[in-house]
PAZAPA-4460 file (N, C-alpha, C; in steps of 0.05 Angstrom, whole numbers, plus 32768, in hexadecimal, padded with zeros to 4 digits):
% residues 225
    n_x    n_y    n_z   ca_x   ca_y   ca_z    c_x    c_y    c_z   seq   type   mol
   8918   8B4C   8B95   8928   8B45   8B7D   8936   8B5D   8B72     1      M     A
   8927   8B73   8B6E   8932   8B8B   8B63   8948   8B97   8B75     2      I     A
   8942   8B97   8B8F   8956   8BA2   8BA2   896F   8B90   8BA2     3      S     A
   896C   8B76   8B9F   8983   8B64   8B9E   8994   8B6A   8B85     4      D     A
   8986   8B6E   8B6F   8995   8B73   8B56   89A4   8B8E   8B57     5      A     A
   8998   8BA2   8B62   89A5   8BBC   8B65   89BD   8BBA   8B77     6      I     A
   89B9   8BAC   8B8D   89D0   8BA9   8BA0   89E7   8B9A   8B94     7      A     A
   89E0   8B85   8B84   89F5   8B75   8B77   8A04   8B85   8B62     8      A     A
   89F5   8B95   8B53   8A02   8BA5   8B3E   8A15   8BBA   8B4A     9      L     A
   8A0D   8BC6   8B60   8A1E   8BDA   8B6C   8A36   8BCD   8B79    10      S     A
   8A33   8BB4   8B83   8A49   8BA7   8B91   8A5F   8B9F   8B7F    11      Q     A
   8A59   8B98   8B66   8A6F   8B8E   8B54   8A83   8BA4   8B4E    12      I     A
   8A7C   8BBD   8B53   8A8E   8BD3   8B4E   8A9B   8BDD   8B68    13      F     A
   8A95   8BD0   8B7F   8AA0   8BD8   8B99   8ABC   8BCE   8B9C    14      S     A
   8ACC   8BDA   8BAE   8AE8   8BD2   8BB1   8AEC   8BB4   8BB6    15      P     A
   8ADC   8BA7   8BC7   8AE1   8B8A   8BCB   8ADF   8B79   8BB1    16      P     A
   8ACE   8B82   8B9E   8ACA   8B73   8B85   8ADE   8B7C   8B70    17      F     A
   8AEB   8B93   8B74   8AFA   8B9F   8B5E   8B11   8B8D   8B54    18      R     A
   8B1F   8B80   8B67   8B35   8B6E   8B5F   8B2B   8B58   8B4C    19      S     A
   8B15   8B4A   8B55   8B0A   8B35   8B44   8AFF   8B40   8B2A    20      A     A
   8AF5   8B58   8B2A   8AEA   8B65   8B12   8B00   8B68   8AFD    21      L     A
   8B17   8B74   8B06   8B2D   8B78   8AF3   8B39   8B5E   8AE9    22      W     A
   8B3C   8B4B   8AFB   8B47   8B31   8AF4   8B35   8B23   8ADF    23      K     A
   8B1B   8B24   8AE4   8B08   8B18   8AD2   8B08   8B25   8AB7    24      T     A
   8B07   8B40   8AB6   8B08   8B4E   8A9D   8B22   8B49   8A8E    25      L     A
   8B38   8B4A   8A9C   8B52   8B46   8A8F   8B55   8B2A   8A83    26      G     A
   8B4E   8B16   8A93   8B50   8AFA   8A89   8B3C   8AF5   8A72    27      L     A
   8B24   8B00   8A74   8B10   8AFC   8A5F   8B1A   8B09   8A45    28      T     A
   8B24   8B21   8A46   8B2E   8B2E   8A2E   8B46   8B1F   8A22    29      L     A
   8B57   8B15   8A34   8B6E   8B05   8A2B   8B65   8AEB   8A1D    30      A     A
   8B51   8ADE   8A28   8B46   8AC6   8A1C   8B39   8ACC   8A01    31      L     A
   8B2B   8AE2   89FF   8B1E   8AE9   89E6   8B34   8AF0   89D1    32      L     A
   8B49   8AFE   89D9   8B5E   8B05   89C7   8B6C   8AEC   89BC    33      A     A
   8B70   8AD9   89CE   8B7C   8ABF   89C6   8B6A   8AB1   89B2    34      L     A
   8B50   8AB1   89B7   8B3D   8AA4   89A5   8B3E   8AB2   898A    35      A     A
   8B3F   8ACD   898A   8B40   8ADC   8971   8B59   8AD4   8961    36      W     A
   8B70   8AD3   896E   8B89   8ACC   8960   8B88   8AB0   8954    37      L     A
   8B7E   8A9D   8963   8B7C   8A82   895A   8B6A   8A80   8942    38      V     A
   8B52   8A8C   8944   8B3F   8A8A   892E   8B4A   8A99   8915    39      L     A
   8B57   8AB0   8919   8B62   8ABF   8903   8B77   8AAF   88F5    40      D     A
   8B88   8AA2   8904   8B9D   8A91   88F8   8B92   8A7A   88E8    41      K     A
   8B7D   8A6E   88F2   8B70   8A58   88E4   8B64   8A61   88CA    42      L     A
   8B56   8A78   88CB   8B49   8A82   88B3   8B5E   8A8B   889E    43      I     A
   8B74   8A98   88A7   8B89   8AA0   8895   8B96   8A88   8887    44      V     A
   8B9A   8A73   8897   8BA6   8A5B   888C   8B94   8A4F   8877    45      A     A
   8B7A   8A50   887C   8B67   8A44   8869   8B66   8A55   884F    46      Y     A
   8B6B   8A70   8852   8B67   8A82   883B   8B81   8A86   882B    47      A     A
   8B96   8A78   8832   8BB0   8A7B   8824   8BAC   8A74   8806    48      I     A
   8BB6   8A86   87F5   8BB4   8A81   87D8   8B9E   8A92   87CB    49      G     A
   8B8C   8A9D   87DC   8B77   8AAE   87D1   8B83   8AC9   87C7    50      A     A
   8B79   8AD3   87B1   8B83   8AEC   87A6   8B6B   8AFD   879C    51      T     A
   8B71   8B16   8796   8B5D   8B28   878B   8B45   8B2C   879D    52      G     A
   8B2D   8B2C   8790   8B14   8B31   879E   8B0E   8B1B   87B2    53      W     A
   8B18   8B03   87AD   8B13   8AED   87C0   8B21   8AF3   87DA    54      V     A
   8B3B   8AFC   87D8   8B4A   8B02   87F1   8B3D   8B19   8800    55      A     A
   8B33   8B2D   87F1   8B26   8B44   87FE   8B0D   8B3C   880C    56      T     A
   8AFD   8B2B   87FE   8AE4   8B22   880A   8AE9   8B11   8823    57      T     A
   8AFD   8AFF   8821   8B04   8AEE   8838   8B0E   8AFF   8850    58      L     A
   8B1D   8B14   884A   8B27   8B25   885F   8B11   8B34   886D    59      S     A
   8AFE   8B3E   885E   8AE7   8B4C   8869   8AD5   8B39   8879    60      F     A
   8AD0   8B22   886E   8ABF   8B0E   887B   8ACC   8B04   8895    61      A     A
   8AE6   8B01   8894   8AF5   8AF8   88AC   8AF2   8B0C   88C3    62      T     A
   8AF6   8B26   88BD   8AF4   8B3A   88D1   8AD8   8B3C   88DD    63      G     A
   8AC4   8B3B   88CB   8AA8   8B3D   88D4   8AA0   8B24   88E3    64      L     A
   8AA9   8B0C   88D9   8AA2   8AF3   88E7   8AAE   8AF2   8902    65      G     A
   8AC8   8AFA   8905   8AD5   8AF9   891E   8AC8   8B0C   8932    66      L     A
   8ABF   8B23   8928   8AB1   8B36   893A   8A99   8B29   8947    67      F     A
   8A88   8B1B   8937   8A70   8B0E   8941   8A77   8AF7   8953    68      F     A
   8A8C   8AE8   894C   8A94   8AD1   895C   8A9D   8ADB   8978    69      V     A
   8AAC   8AF1   8979   8AB5   8AFC   8992   8A9E   8B06   89A3    70      M     A
   8A8A   8B12   8996   8A72   8B1B   89A4   8A64   8B03   89B0    71      A     A
   8A63   8AED   89A1   8A56   8AD5   89AB   8A65   8AC8   89C2    72      Y     A
   8A80   8ACB   89C2   8A90   8ABE   89D7   8A94   8ACE   89F0    73      L     A
   8A8C   8AE8   89F0   8A91   8AF9   8A08   8A84   8AED   8A21    74      I     A
   8A6A   8AE6   8A1F   8A5C   8ADC   8A37   8A68   8AC2   8A41    75      A     A
   8A6B   8AAD   8A30   8A77   8A94   8A3A   8A93   8A98   8A44    76      P     A
   8AA3   8AA9   8A37   8ABF   8AAD   8A40   8AC0   8AB9   8A5C    77      A     A
   8AAF   8ACE   8A60   8AAF   8ADB   8A7A   8AA4   8AC8   8A90    78      S     A
   8A91   8AB7   8A88   8A86   8AA3   8A9C   8A9B   8A8F   8AA4    79      S     A
   8AAB   8A86   8A90   8AC0   8A73   8A96   8AD5   8A7F   8AA8    80      L     A
   8ADE   8A97   8AA2   8AF3   8AA4   8AB2   8AE9   8AAB   8ACE    81      V     A
   8AD0   8AB5   8AD0   8AC5   8ABD   8AEA   8AC1   8AA5   8AFC    82      A     A
   8ABF   8A8D   8AF0   8ABC   8A75   8B01   8AD3   8A71   8B14    83      G     A
   8AEA   8A7E   8B0E   8B01   8A7C   8B20   8AFE   8A8C   8B39    84      L     A
   8AEC   8AA0   8B38   8AEA   8AB3   8B4E   8ACE   8AB3   8B5C    85      F     A
   8ABC   8AA1   8B54   8AA1   8AA2   8B5E   8A9F   8A9D   8B7C    86      L     A
   8AAF   8A8A   8B87   8AAF   8A86   8BA3   8AB8   8A9E   8BB3    87      D     A
   8ACD   8AAB   8BA9   8AD7   8AC3   8BB6   8AC2   8AD9   8BB6    88      E     A
   8AB4   8ADC   8BA0   8AA0   8AF1   8B9E   8A88   8AEB   8BB0    89      L     A
   8A7F   8AD2   8BB0   8A68   8ACA   8BC0   8A6E   8ACF   8BDE    90      S     A
   8A87   8AC8   8BE6   8A8E   8ACC   8C02   8A8C   8AE9   8C0A    91      E     A
   8A94   8AFB   8BF8   8A93   8B17   8BFF   8A76   8B21   8C01    92      R     A
   8A65   8B17   8BF0   8A49   8B1E   8BF1   8A3D   8B14   8C0B    93      V     A
   8A42   8AFA   8C11   8A37   8AEE   8C29   8A40   8AFB   8C43    94      E     A
   8A59   8B05   8C43   8A64   8B12   8C5B   8A53   8B2B   8C62    95      A     A
   8A46   8B37   8C4E   8A36   8B4E   8C53   8A19   8B49   8C5A    96      G     A
   8A10   8B30   8C53   89F4   8B2A   8C59   89F1   8B12   8C6C    97      I     A
   8A07   8B02   8C6F   8A08   8AEB   8C82   89F4   8AD6   8C7D    98      G     A
   89FB   8ABD   8C84   8A15   8AB3   8C8C   8A27   8AAE   8C74    99      P     A
   8A40   8AA7   8C79   8A53   8AA1   8C63   8A54   8A83   8C5E   100      V     A
   8A51   8A7C   8C44   8A51   8A5F   8C3D   8A6D   8A54   8C3B   101      G     A
   8A6F   8A3B   8C32   8A89   8A2E   8C2F   8A91   8A2E   8C12   102      R     A
   8AAA   8A31   8C0D   8AB5   8A30   8BF2   8AB1   8A15   8BE6   103      A     A
   8AAA   8A14   8BCC   8AA7   89FA   8BBE   8AC3   89EF   8BB8   104      L     A
   8AC6   89D5   8BB6   8AE0   89C9   8BAE   8AE9   89D5   8B94   105      P     A
   8B03   89D7   8B90   8B0E   89E3   8B78   8B03   89D7   8B5E   106      A     A
   8B01   89BC   8B5E   8AF7   89AE   8B46   8ADA   89B6   8B41   107      G     A
   8ACA   89B8   8B56   8AAE   89BF   8B53   8AAB   89DB   8B48   108      A     A
   8ABC   89EE   8B53   8ABB   8A0A   8B4A   8AC2   8A0C   8B2C   109      A     A
   8AD7   89FE   8B24   8ADF   89FE   8B08   8AC9   89F3   8AF6   110      I     A
   8ABD   89DD   8B00   8AA7   89D0   8AF0   8A8F   89E3   8AED   111      W     A
   8A89   89F2   8B02   8A73   8A06   8B01   8A79   8A1B   8AEC   112      I     A
   8A92   8A25   8AEC   8A9A   8A39   8AD8   8A97   8A2E   8ABC   113      G     A
   8A9E   8A15   8AB8   8A9B   8A09   8A9D   8A7D   8A06   8A96   114      I     A
   8A6D   89FF   8AAA   8A50   89FC   8AA6   8A45   8A17   8A9E   115      K     A
   8A4C   8A2C   8AAC   8A42   8A47   8AA5   8A49   8A4F   8A89   116      F     A
   8A62   8A49   8A81   8A6B   8A4F   8A66   8A5B   8A3F   8A51   117      A     A
   8A56   8A25   8A58   8A46   8A14   8A46   8A2A   8A1D   8A44   118      G     A
   8A1E   8A26   8A5A   8A02   8A30   8A59   8A01   8A49   8A48   119      V     A
   8A15   8A5A   8A4B   8A16   8A73   8A3B   8A18   8A6D   8A1D   120      S     A
   8A29   8A5A   8A16   8A2C   8A52   89FA   8A12   8A47   89F0   121      L     A
   8A04   8A36   89FF   89EB   8A2A   89F7   89D6   8A3F   89F2   122      L     A
   89D3   8A52   8A05   89BF   8A67   8A02   89C5   8A78   89EA   123      V     A
   89DE   8A80   89E6   89E5   8A90   89CE   89E0   8A81   89B4   124      N     A
   89E5   8A66   89B5   89E0   8A56   899D   89C3   8A56   8996   125      A     A
   89B2   8A53   89AB   8995   8A54   89A6   898C   8A6F   899B   126      I     A
   8998   8A84   89A6   8991   8A9F   899C   8999   8AA2   897E   127      A     A
   89B0   8A96   8977   89B9   8A98   895B   89A6   8A89   8948   128      L     A
   899C   8A72   8952   898A   8A62   8941   8970   8A71   893A   129      L     A
   8967   8A83   894C   894E   8A91   8947   8954   8AAF   8941   130      V     A
   896D   8AB5   8939   8975   8AD0   8934   8964   8ADE   891E   131      F     A
   895C   8ACE   890A   894E   8AD9   88F3   8930   8ADD   88F9   132      L     A
   8927   8AD7   8911   890B   8ADB   8917   8908   8AF4   8929   133      L     A
   8902   8B0B   891D   8901   8B24   892C   88EF   8B22   8945   134      P     A
   88FA   8B2C   895B   88EA   8B2C   8974   88ED   8B12   8983   135      G     A
   88E9   8AFC   8974   88EA   8AE2   8981   8906   8ADC   898B   136      V     A
   891B   8AE4   897C   8936   8ADE   8985   893D   8AEB   89A0   137      N     A
   8934   8B04   89A3   893A   8B12   89BD   892A   8B04   89D3   138      I     A
   8911   8AFD   89CE   8901   8AF0   89E2   890D   8AD6   89EB   139      T     A
   8915   8AC5   89D7   8921   8AAC   89DD   893B   8AAF   89ED   140      V     A
   894B   8AC3   89E5   8965   8AC8   89F2   8960   8AD0   8A0F   141      F     A
   894E   8AE2   8A14   8949   8AEB   8A30   893D   8AD5   8A41   142      V     A
   8929   8AC7   8A36   891C   8AB2   8A46   8930   8A9B   8A4C   143      V     A
   8940   8A93   8A38   8953   8A7D   8A3D   8968   8A86   8A51   144      A     A
   8973   8A9E   8A4E   8987   8AA8   8A61   897C   8AAA   8A7D   145      N     A
   8964   8AB5   8A7F   8957   8AB9   8A9A   8954   8A9E   8AA8   146      A     A
   894B   8A8A   8A99   8946   8A70   8AA5   8961   8A62   8AAD   147      Y     A
   8973   8A60   8A99   898B   8A51   8A9D   899E   8A5E   8AB1   148      L     A
   89A3   8A78   8AAE   89B5   8A86   8AC0   89A9   8A89   8ADC   149      F     A
   898F   8A8D   8ADE   8982   8A8F   8AF8   8985   8A75   8B07   150      G     A
   8982   8A5F   8AF9   8985   8A44   8B06   89A2   8A3F   8B0E   151      Q     A
   89B4   8A44   8AFB   89D0   8A3C   8AFF   89DE   8A4D   8B15   152      E     A
   89DA   8A67   8B14   89E7   8A77   8B29   89DA   8A74   8B44   153      Y     A
   89C0   8A6E   8B45   89B4   8A68   8B5E   89BF   8A4E   8B6A   154      F     A
   89C3   8A3B   8B58   89CF   8A21   8B61   89EA   8A26   8B6E   155      E     A
   89FB   8A36   8B61   8A15   8A3B   8B6C   8A13   8A48   8B88   156      F     A
   8A02   8A5D   8B8A   89FF   8A6A   8BA4   89F5   8A57   8BBA   157      A     A
   89E2   8A46   8BB3   89D6   8A34   8BC6   89E9   8A1E   8BCE   158      A     A
   89FA   8A15   8BBB   8A0C   89FF   8BC1   8A21   8A06   8BD7   159      L     A
   8A25   8A1F   8BDC   8A37   8A27   8BF1   8A2B   8A22   8C0D   160      R     A
   8A11   8A1C   8C0D   8A04   8A17   8C27   89F5   89FC   8C28   161      F     A
   89EF   89F0   8C11   89DD   89D9   8C10   89E9   89C2   8C00   162      R     A
   89DD   89AB   8C04   89E5   8994   8BF3   89D8   8997   8BD8   163      S     A
   89E2   8987   8BC4   89D8   8989   8BA9   89BA   8982   8BA9   164      A     A
   89B2   896E   8BB9   8995   8966   8BBA   8984   897C   8BC5   165      A     A
   898D   898A   8BDA   897E   89A0   8BE5   897C   89B7   8BD1   166      Q     A
   8991   89BC   8BC3   8991   89D2   8BAF   897D   89CB   8B99   167      V     A
   897C   89B2   8B8F   896A   89AB   8B7A   894D   89AE   8B83   168      E     A
   8947   89A6   8B9C   892C   89AA   8BA7   8924   89C7   8BA8   169      T     A
   8937   89D7   8BB1   8932   89F4   8BB3   892E   8A00   8B97   170      L     A
   893D   89F8   8B84   893A   8A02   8B69   891E   89FB   8B5D   171      R     A
   8915   89E3   8B62   88FB   89DB   8B57   88E5   89EB   8B65   172      R     A
   88E7   89EF   8B7F   88D2   89FD   8B8E   88D0   8A1A   8B86   173      H     A
   88E7   8A26   8B7F   88E8   8A43   8B79   88EE   8A48   8B5C   174      H     A
   88E8   8A35   8B4A   88EF   8A37   8B2E   88E5   8A51   8B21   175      G     A
   88CB   8A57   8B25   88C0   8A6F   8B18   88CD   8A88   8B22   176      A     A
   88D2   8A8A   8B3C   88DE   8AA1   8B48   88FB   8AA4   8B3E   177      Y     A
   8909   8A8E   8B3B   8925   8A8F   8B31   8926   8A98   8B14   178      L     A
   8911   8A91   8B05   8910   8A9A   8AE9   890D   8AB8   8AE8   179      F     A
   88FB   8AC3   8AF9   88F8   8AE0   8AFA   8911   8AEE   8B03   180      V     A
   891E   8AE2   8B17   8937   8AED   8B21   894D   8AEC   8B0C   181      C     A
   894B   8AD9   8AF9   895F   8AD7   8AE4   895D   8AEC   8ACE   182      G     A
   8947   8AFA   8ACE   8943   8B0F   8AB9   8958   8B25   8AB9   183      L     A
   895F   8B30   8AD1   8974   8B44   8AD0   898F   8B39   8AC5   184      P     A
   8995   8B20   8ACB   89AD   8B13   8AC0   89AB   8B12   8AA2   185      I     A
   8994   8B0A   8A98   8990   8B08   8A7B   8993   8B23   8A6D   186      A     A
   8989   8B38   8A79   898B   8B52   8A6E   89A8   8B5C   8A6D   187      L     A
   89B7   8B55   8A82   89D4   8B5C   8A82   89E3   8B4D   8A6D   188      M     A
   89DD   8B33   8A6A   89EB   8B23   8A56   89E8   8B2F   8A3A   189      V     A
   89D1   8B3A   8A33   89CD   8B45   8A18   89D5   8B62   8A15   190      M     A
   89E2   8B6D   8A2A   89EB   8B89   8A28   8A09   8B89   8A23   191      T     A
   8A12   8B94   8A0C   8A2F   8B95   8A06   8A3F   8BA2   8A1C   192      P     A
   8A57   8B99   8A20   8A6A   8BA2   8A34   8A61   8B98   8A50   193      V     A
   8A48   8B9F   8A58   8A3F   8B96   8A72   8A3E   8B78   8A74   194      L     A
   8A3B   8B6A   8A5D   8A3A   8B4D   8A5F   8A54   8B40   8A69   195      N     A
   8A6A   8B50   8A68   8A83   8B46   8A74   8A80   8B44   8A92   196      L     A
   8A6E   8B54   8A9E   8A6B   8B54   8ABB   8A56   8B41   8AC5   197      L     A
   8A49   8B34   8AB2   8A32   8B23   8ABA   8A38   8B0E   8ACF   198      T     A
   8A4E   8AFF   8ACE   8A52   8AEA   8AE2   8A55   8AF7   8AFE   199      P     A
   8A63   8B0D   8B01   8A66   8B1A   8B1B   8A4C   8B24   8B26   200      M     A
   8A3C   8B31   8B14   8A22   8B3A   8B1C   8A10   8B23   8B24   201      F     A
   8A10   8B0E   8B14   89FE   8AF7   8B19   8A04   8AE9   8B34   202      A     A
   8A1E   8AE6   8B3A   8A24   8AD8   8B53   8A1E   8AEA   8B6B   203      V     A
   8A23   8B04   8B69   8A1B   8B16   8B7F   89FD   8B17   8B83   204      A     A
   89EF   8B17   8B6C   89D2   8B19   8B6C   89C5   8B00   8B77   205      Y     A
   89CD   8AE8   8B6C   89C0   8ACF   8B74   89C8   8AC7   8B90   206      M     A
   89DF   8AD0   8B9A   89E6   8ACB   8BB6   89D1   8AD8   8BC8   207      T     A
   89CA   8AF1   8BC0   89B5   8AFF   8BCF   899A   8AF2   8BCD   208      R     A
   8994   8AE8   8BB5   897A   8ADB   8BB1   8978   8AC2   8BC2   209      V     A
   898D   8AB2   8BC3   898D   8A9A   8BD4   898A   8AA2   8BF1   210      H     A
   8998   8AB6   8BF9   8996   8ABF   8C15   897A   8AC8   8C1C   211      N     A
   896D   8AD7   8C09   8952   8AE1   8C0E   893E   8AC9   8C0F   212      R     A
   8940   8AB6   8BFD   892E   8A9F   8BFD   8931   8A90   8C17   213      I     A
   894A   8A8C   8C1F   894F   8A7D   8C38   8943   8A8B   8C50   214      S     A
   8947   8AA5   8C52   893D   8AB4   8C69   891E   8AB4   8C69   215      R     A
   8912   8AB8   8C52   88F5   8AB8   8C52   88E9   8A9D   8C58   216      E     A
   88F7   8A88   8C52   88EE   8A6D   8C59   88F6   8A65   8C76   217      A     A
   8906   8A76   8C82   890F   8A70   8C9E   8923   8A5A   8C9F   218      G     A
   8932   8A54   8C8A   8945   8A3E   8C8A   8960   8A47   8C80   219      D     A
   8969   8A5F   8C89   8983   8A68   8C81   8998   8A56   8C8E   220      L     A
   89A3   8A44   8C7E   89B4   8A2E   8C89   89D0   8A37   8C8C   221      V     A
   89DF   8A2A   8C9D   89FC   8A2D   8C9F   8A08   8A1B   8C89   222      Q     A
   8A21   8A21   8C81   8A2D   8A11   8C6C   8A2D   89F3   8C72   223      P     A
   8A27   89E3   8C5D   8A27   89C6   8C60   8A43   89BD   8C65   224      A     A
   8A47   89A9   8C75   8A62   899F   8C7A   8A6A   898B   8C65   225      S     A
***
C-alpha cells in the first residue's frame, strides 16, 4: 500500500501526467473563479441599499464567507474536472504495470466525475456539521473520506477490467483493505493546495491497488468486452 502511494504521488508530477495536471488545475481554478463571481454578484445584489456600518459588515462577511465557500468547493471542483481525464491517466498508469484496461463510455466517465464531486460535497458537509466538536471533526472527515474515496476510486479502476457485478463483489471482499488504502487519499484531501491534486493521485494510486489485488488473487483479468 505504502509503495503504491509513493509511486502514485511521484507519477502525477512526471511528464506523461503533466499535461493532464495543468489542464485539471487550470479548469479547476477557472471553475472556482466563476463560482466566486456568481456568488459575489448574488450577495452584492442582495446588499444593495445598505449603508454605513451595515455595508462595511456585509462587505467583510462577504469576503470571509466566500473564502470559506471556495475552500469547501476546491475538492469537489477538482474531482468534477479531473473526471474528464481519469481514463487517460489510468491508461498511462496501466501501461507501466500492465495490462491496459478499456476506456469507459463517455457518459459513464462523466457520471463518475459527477459522483466523485458529489461524494466530496457530502463528506465536506458532514465535516462541517461536526466542525464545532474538537478532534471529532477531523476524525469524522478522515474516516469518511478514506471509506468513500477508497471505494469510489477503486470502483473506477476496476471497471476498466470488470463488470459492475464483479467490481461490487471485489469491493465487499476487500472492504477493510480499501478503507486503509483510502487513508492517504483522505490525508491529501485535507491538505491545502495538495487537495487540488487529489483526483490524479487517487486514480494513479487505486489503479495500482486494483492491479496488486488482482495479481495476489491470481485473477489479473483482461479488459471486459
